[in-house]
C-alpha positions in Angstrom: -18.9 -33.9 13.7 -18.9 -33.9 17.5 -22.2 -33.7 19.4 -22.9 -30.4 21.0 -22.7 -30.3 24.8 -24.5 -27.9 27.2 -23.9 -26.8 30.7 -26.1 -25.2 33.4 -24.9 -22.5 35.7 -27.1 -21.0 38.4 -26.2 -18.2 40.8 -28.1 -17.5 44.1 -27.8 -13.9 45.3 -29.0 -11.8 48.2 -32.1 -10.5 46.5 -32.3 -12.4 43.2 -31.1 -15.6 41.4 -30.2 -16.2 37.8 -29.2 -19.0 35.6 -27.9 -19.8 32.1 -27.4 -22.7 29.8 -24.3 -22.3 27.7 -22.7 -24.5 25.0 -19.2 -25.8 24.8 -18.0 -22.5 23.3 -19.3 -20.6 26.3 -22.1 -19.0 24.3 -25.3 -18.3 26.3 -28.2 -20.3 24.9 -30.9 -19.1 27.3 -31.1 -17.3 30.7 -33.6 -17.0 33.5 -33.9 -14.8 36.6 -36.1 -14.7 39.7 -36.2 -12.5 42.8 -36.7 -13.2 46.5 -36.7 -11.4 49.8 -34.1 -11.3 52.7 -35.3 -11.5 56.2 -34.2 -9.0 58.9 -35.9 -10.2 62.1 -33.8 -8.1 64.4 -31.2 -5.3 64.2 -28.0 -6.8 62.6 -29.8 -10.1 61.8 -30.0 -11.1 58.1 -31.3 -14.5 57.0 -32.5 -16.6 54.2 -34.7 -19.7 54.3 -32.4 -22.1 52.5 -35.3 -24.4 51.3 -37.7 -21.6 50.3 -35.0 -19.3 48.8 -31.9 -21.1 47.7 -33.3 -24.5 46.7 -36.6 -23.2 45.5 -34.9 -20.7 43.2 -32.4 -23.3 41.9 -35.3 -25.7 41.0 -37.4 -22.9 39.5 -34.6 -21.6 37.3 -33.3 -25.0 36.2 -36.8 -26.2 35.2 -37.4 -23.0 33.3 -34.1 -23.1 31.5 -34.7 -26.7 30.3 -38.3 -26.2 29.4 -37.9 -22.9 27.5 -34.7 -24.0 25.7 -36.2 -27.3 24.6 -32.6 -28.7 24.6 -32.4 -32.5 24.8 -31.7 -33.0 28.5 -29.4 -35.9 27.7 -27.0 -33.3 26.2 -26.6 -31.5 29.6 -23.0 -32.4 30.4 -22.6 -30.6 33.7 -24.1 -28.2 36.2 -22.6 -25.8 38.8 -23.8 -23.2 41.2 -22.4 -20.1 42.7 -24.1 -18.5 45.7 -23.7 -15.7 48.2 -20.8 -16.7 50.3 -19.8 -16.9 54.0 -23.2 -18.0 55.2 -23.8 -20.4 58.0 -26.4 -23.1 57.6 -26.7 -26.0 60.0 -28.4 -29.1 58.5 -29.4 -32.6 59.7 -28.3 -35.9 58.1 -31.0 -35.5 55.4 -29.7 -32.1 54.6 -32.8 -30.4 56.1 -32.0 -27.0 57.5 -32.2 -26.8 61.3 -32.6 -23.0 61.2 -32.6 -20.2 58.6 -29.2 -19.5 57.1 -27.2 -16.7 58.8 -26.0 -14.6 56.0 -22.5 -13.3 55.2 -20.8 -10.3 56.8 -24.0 -8.2 56.7 -25.3 -10.3 59.6 -23.4 -8.9 62.6 -25.1 -10.7 65.5 -21.9 -12.4 66.6 -19.9 -9.5 68.0 -19.7 -11.2 71.4 -18.3 -14.3 69.7 -15.8 -12.2 67.7 -14.6 -10.8 71.1 -14.5 -14.3 72.5 -12.4 -15.7 69.7 -10.0 -12.8 69.9 -9.6 -13.3 73.6 -9.2 -17.1 73.1 -6.2 -16.8 70.8 -4.8 -13.3 71.4 -4.0 -10.7 68.8 -0.7 -12.3 67.6 -2.2 -15.7 66.9 -5.3 -14.1 65.4 -3.1 -12.3 62.9 -1.4 -15.6 62.1 -4.7 -17.5 61.7 -6.9 -14.9 60.1 -4.4 -12.4 58.6 -6.6 -9.6 60.0 -9.0 -9.0 63.0 -11.9 -11.5 63.2 -15.0 -10.0 61.6 -18.7 -10.7 61.0 -17.9 -12.4 57.7 -16.1 -15.2 59.5 -18.2 -18.4 59.6 -16.5 -19.6 62.8 -18.0 -16.7 64.7 -21.4 -17.7 63.4 -20.9 -21.3 64.4 -19.9 -20.2 67.8 -23.0 -17.9 68.0 -25.2 -21.0 67.3 -23.2 -22.9 70.0 -23.7 -20.2 72.5 -27.3 -19.2 71.7 -29.0 -22.2 70.1 -27.4 -25.3 71.9 -30.1 -27.7 70.7 -29.5 -26.8 67.1 -25.8 -27.0 67.6 -26.1 -30.4 69.2 -28.2 -31.8 66.3 -26.2 -30.3 63.5 -24.8 -32.9 61.1 -23.0 -30.4 58.9 -22.3 -26.6 58.9 -22.7 -25.5 55.3 -22.7 -22.4 53.3 -24.8 -21.6 50.2 -22.8 -23.5 47.5 -22.1 -26.5 49.6 -25.8 -26.7 50.5 -26.9 -26.6 46.8 -24.2 -29.2 45.9 -25.4 -31.5 48.7 -29.0 -31.2 47.6 -28.0 -32.2 44.1 -25.6 -35.0 44.9 -26.0 -36.1 48.5 -22.3 -35.3 49.0 -21.0 -32.6 51.3 -18.3 -30.7 49.4 -17.1 -27.1 49.6 -14.8 -25.1 47.3 -11.4 -25.2 49.0 -10.9 -21.5 48.4 -14.2 -20.7 50.0 -13.3 -22.9 52.9 -10.0 -21.0 53.4 -11.5 -17.6 52.8 -14.8 -17.9 54.7 -14.3 -20.7 57.3 -10.8 -19.7 58.3 -9.0 -21.1 60.2 -10.9 -24.4 60.0 -9.3 -25.4 56.7 -5.7 -25.7 55.6 -4.6 -24.1 52.4 -4.8 -27.5 50.6 -8.5 -27.8 51.5 -8.1 -30.3 54.3 -9.8 -29.7 57.6 -7.7 -28.4 60.5 -8.7 -30.9 63.2 -6.7 -29.1 65.9 -8.5 -25.8 65.4 -11.9 -27.4 64.9 -12.2 -28.5 68.5 -12.7 -24.9 69.5 -15.8 -24.6 67.3 -17.2 -27.9 66.1 -16.3 -31.5 65.2 -14.2 -32.0 62.1 -16.9 -34.3 60.7 -19.4 -31.5 60.8 -17.6 -29.7 58.0 -17.8 -30.4 54.2 -14.8 -31.8 52.5 -12.7 -29.4 50.4 -12.4 -29.8 46.6 -11.4 -27.4 43.8 -14.2 -25.4 42.3 -14.2 -27.3 39.0 -13.8 -30.8 40.4 -16.7 -33.2 40.2 -18.4 -33.2 43.6 -20.9 -35.9 42.6 -23.8 -36.6 40.3 -27.4 -35.5 40.2 -29.5 -37.9 42.2 -32.9 -39.3 41.2 -34.6 -37.1 43.8 -32.8 -34.0 42.6 -33.8 -34.9 39.0 -37.4 -34.9 40.1 -37.1 -31.5 41.6 -34.7 -29.7 39.2 -35.5 -31.4 35.9 -31.7 -32.1 35.4 -31.1 -35.7 34.5 -29.9 -38.1 37.2 -26.2 -38.8 36.7 -25.3 -35.4 35.4 -21.9 -34.3 36.8 -22.0 -31.5 39.4 -18.9 -29.4 40.0 -18.1 -28.2 43.5 -19.2 -24.6 42.8 -18.2 -21.5 44.7 -19.2 -18.2 46.2 -20.7 -15.6 43.9 -17.9 -13.0 44.3 -15.1 -15.5 43.5 -17.0 -16.5 40.3 -17.6 -12.9 39.4 -13.9 -12.0 39.9 -12.8 -14.8 37.5 -15.4 -13.8 35.0 -14.1 -10.2 34.8 -10.5 -11.2 34.6 -9.1 -10.9 38.2 -6.5 -13.5 37.7 -3.1 -12.1 38.5 -1.4 -10.1 41.2 -2.5 -6.4 40.7 -5.8 -7.2 39.1 -8.8 -5.6 41.0 -12.5 -5.3 40.7 -15.2 -3.3 42.5 -18.3 -5.4 43.1 -21.5 -3.4 43.3 -24.6 -5.2 44.5 -26.5 -5.7 47.8 -23.1 -5.1 49.3 -20.0 -3.3 47.9 -16.7 -5.2 47.8 -13.2 -4.5 46.5 -11.3 -7.6 45.3 -7.6 -7.3 44.8 -5.5 -10.2 43.6 -2.1 -10.3 45.4 0.9 -12.6 45.6 0.5 -15.6 48.0 2.0 -14.9 51.4 3.6 -18.3 52.2 4.3 -17.3 55.8 0.5 -17.5 56.6 
């Protein structure tokens, strides 16, 4: 008889976070949830304190799941996180946030940068690079906003992360991002294979300031001793790359083939439609 294995999954959202432990059959053993606030310091500015919201919630939930379930921690075979996507978080070499995270498309402070990028490339190249007009959900516009408005933070940034790559880095000390999220949220800084587009990067940041792309389910690294102390998850536990919350939700409800669609109702409303790959982009 094979020994049962368990897996931890934790999602960090706009106003709440939740987590589960499942077994190898995908059955939920236990779940936990906590709420948090979102900061709105100015009109069109929406932020989270990554340490006090994202990492705090992750640690709170992981410890609660393990303590309440009373599962033998050595049987935890993997952990993964999904988070609100398309955020911009600059961190130093120790993964300490240099400012509060600028949230996804709801934060619209970067209109001047959107106009700057559009003028920089012209409409024809914008269509080729983005497939649509530049918008507030594009992380490149947020990076450019930091460059234009917070030059000291920009100069001291070791990596520009989003929610999932921050959580993965805190767990493993490795800077890894889901290749899909890189393409979708950081366009055009990543190629479709997940590699960094060095030529385009020079207009926004250094290539080495970006996380490396991997598939969602690839092993990004292993829980460190420091992360074990904070999360309760044993050191050495494999950590997958993780992804954005909407992508995870789309997969969970079966948006898998061209023509599949979902409407996501939450802090924001999204329509996700799966289409055929346009190989010309």
